[in-house]
N, C-alpha and C positions, 0 to 999 in steps of 0.2 A: 369472374372474381377469384383471386387466389385464395386457397385455403391456408390455415395456420401452418400446415406442414410445408406448403410451398413458400410462404412468406411469413416466417415466425416473427413475433415481436419479442424483443429483449428489453428487460428492465435493468437499468444501472442505478444503484443507490450511490449516494455520495458523488453525484455526477459532476459537481464542481471541484472535487478534490483532485489530487495529483494523478492517481491511477484511474479514477472514474471518468474524468474529463477526457483523458487520452483514449481510454477504452471506448467511450462513446463515439469519439471521432473515427477511430479505426473501424468500428462496426458500420457507421454511416458511410464511410469511404468505400466499404465493400458492398454497399447496396442493401443493408439490412434496415428493418424498421426498429427504431430505438426509442424507448420511453425513458426519460431521465427524471429521477426523483431528486428534488432539491428542497432545502429547508425554507429558503426565501426566494422571492422573485426579484432578482437583482440583475446587474449587468452581466454577470457570469451565466446566469440562467438564460438571459436573452441571447447570449452568444451561442448557447447550445441550440436554442430554437432557430436562430438564423442558420445554423449548420444543418438543420433538418430534423432535429430530435423533437419528439413530443414531450414537452416539459410538464411535469406534474409537481405541484407544491404540496408537501405533506410532512407530517410529524412521524418520526420513526417509532414513537410510543403509542400511536393511535391505530388501533386495529382497522377501523374504517378507512383511514387514509392509505394504509398499506394494501388493504384489500382492493381498493379502487385502483391503486397503481399497478397491482399485479394481475388484474383482470385480463384474461386472454394472453398472458405472457407465457412463452415457451421456456425460457431460461433467464436467470437473474444473477446479478452480481451483488453480493452483500458485503459492505464494508462499514466499519464504525470507528470513529476516532478514539484516541486514548483519553476518554472522559468517562465519568461515572454513567452507568446505565446500560452497559454492553449486554448483560444477560437478559434484562427486560426487553431491550430492542430485539435481541436474537429470538426470544420466545414469541414476541408479537409477530416478527417477520415469518417465523416458521409456521405459525398458525395461519397467517394470511396466505402464505404460499400453498399450504395444504388445502385450505378452503377453495382456492381459485384454480387448483389443478396444475400448478407449476411443475414442470418435469425435471428441471435440473437447476442447481445453484452452485455458483463459484463463490467460495467464502474466503475473504482475505483475513487470515489469522496472522501469526508471527512466529519466527523461528524459536523464540523463547517460550512458546506456549507448551506447558506440560503440567502434569498433576502437582509436581513438587516445586513449581516455580515460586520464588520468593516475591516476585512482582505480582501485586494484586491483579493488575490488568492482564498479565500473561497467563496467570492461572484461570482467570475468567474467560480468556480466549479458548483455553483448553476445554473448559466446561461447555462453552458455547458450541464448540465443535461436536461434543458428544450430544448436545441437544439436537443439532442439525442432523447428526447421523441417525437419530431415531425417527426422523421425519420420513414420509413416504416418497419423497423425491430423491433423485440422485444428487450427491454432493461431492465436490472436489475442494479440498482445503489447500490454501497457498501459505507457505511459510517463508517469507522473504527475510534475508539478512538486512543489515542497515542499508538504507537507500543512499545512492550517490547524491541525491537531492538534499540530503541532510546537511551537506557542506554549505548549502546556500544560507543556512542559519548562522554560519561563521563568516559571513561575507565581510562584516566590519573589521574584526581582528585581522583577517587575511589582507584586506585592502589597506588598512591603516597601521597595522603593527607587524605585518609579514609573519604572522603566526596563527595557530589555532590550538585550543586547549581542550583536552578531554581526559577523563579518568580511565583510559583504556589500556594503559601500560604498554606492553609489547604484544597484546592480542592482535589477531589477524582476521580479516574478512575480505570478501570480493565484492566491492560496492556495486549495487545494481541500480540502474536508472529506472525511474517510474515508467518511462516510455517503453522499456523492454518488458516490464511486468504487464503493461497494458496489452502488448502483443500476445502474451500467454493467456491473459483473461479473455480477450476477444476470440482467440482460437478455440478455447474450451467452450465458451458460450455458444459458438456457432456449431460445434460438433461435440456435445458433452459425453456421449455414450462411451467412447474409449477411455475417458478419464474418470468415470464414475467410481466413487469409493477410494480414490487415490489422494494422497497428500504429496505435494511437490514442494521441496525447498527451492527457493529462488536465489541464485547467486549471479554476480557479474563474472566476467571472463578471467580475472586475475586476482588471486588472493594476495593481500598485502598487509603490512602493519602500517601504523600511521606515520612513522618516519619515512617509509617508502612512498606513501601517499603525498607527504610534503615534498618529496623529491619530484613527484609528478607535477605538483603545482609549480614548483620552481622551473621545471623544464618548459612548461606551457606558457607561464606568465613572464618568463625571462628575468626573474629576480629570485633571491633566496627566500623561500618560505620554510618555516620550521614548525615542528610539532612539539608542544610542551605538555608532557604528561602531568596531570594534577591529581590530587587525592579526591576521594568521594565527597568528603565534607566540604571542600572548597567548591566542587562542582555543584553541590546542593545549595550552597550559599549564592552562587551565581544564578542558579535557576530561580531561587526565591526572589532575589533582587530584580530579576527580569519579569516577575509577575506570574510565573508558572504556578499551576494549581498543585495542591498537596498530592492529589491522585497521580498527576503526571510526574512530579518529582520523585515519588515513591517508586514509580515504574522505571524511570530513567536511571536512578541510582542503583536499583536492583539489577537491571539488565547490563549495567556497566560491569558488575561483578561477573555476570554470565559471560560477557564478552571476554574478560580476562581469562575465564576458565574454558574458552574455546567453543562456546555454544554457537557463536555466529560465524565460525570459520568454515572453510570448505568452498568448493566450486563444483559446477556440473554443467550439463549441456541442455537444460530444460528450455532456456530461452531459444536456443537453436532448434531443438527437436520438437518442441510443442509450439512455441511462438513463431517458428519459421522466420526468424530474423537474426541478424548478426548482433550479438550483445555489445553494448556500448562500453568502451574502456573508460577508465577514470580520466585519462588524458583527453579523450574526445568530449567527455562531459564538461571538463574544465574549459576547453576551448569554446564550446557552445555558449557557456555562460561567462566568458572572459571579462566582459564589461562589469559584471557584478563584483568581481574580485580586484578591480583596478582602483587605485587611490583616487 
């Protein structure tokens, strides 16, 4: 029988989400034992089980659930959505990981996380990082810029109006695909020691403004796509009409200002150097999801 050192078990929280699902699959593909924590036992959870993961249904706020999920785990991936409860979930997770002897944690934070953040969620992420830093296990924090995948939420205006609207002005960022982030997550989980105590910002390969991104859409889709800058109030009205929560609206409108101020800008080689994969360009991402953006 193999020991934990020979065949460690990895826990992925948020395992049906964009980075969690892909990270789980990468670890499985590389022959690792993966335990996937999910909120509900649905078709997505069944797909993880079919792929070879040990699926555990649990509540992120229940210490017993997390202790059960973390039992015998070598390293874990912690991610929490932009909904209320982040600090409580972080504290419960940290206690359960401490009690069960977890050795390393990869924490998905955000690039806007800082003490002075005006976004409640971003500031809570910063506080959550400090909570995890005080725990006895090794921690690596990830600070991604805006996901390339976020453009999937603009599929209807792109498909039917040939435009997308955001309050980002002339700000810039290098869109990063969730798939590329998963490569970084899986690599750190499998060999956490070199990354202990580090914070990595995650960027795609090319920094662009949204007018340039619209040009990339036009090139790939073969028709003219435009970017229409809008003000924060109009953006908030759109989000309210779409049924977004007050917590999420407060976050998105606050980070829109951060974006205009350059907080999301920059690029680096973390996806290549740590994730050991070639980062996805925005053109490649659009091409992969071409049908979503077609009328």
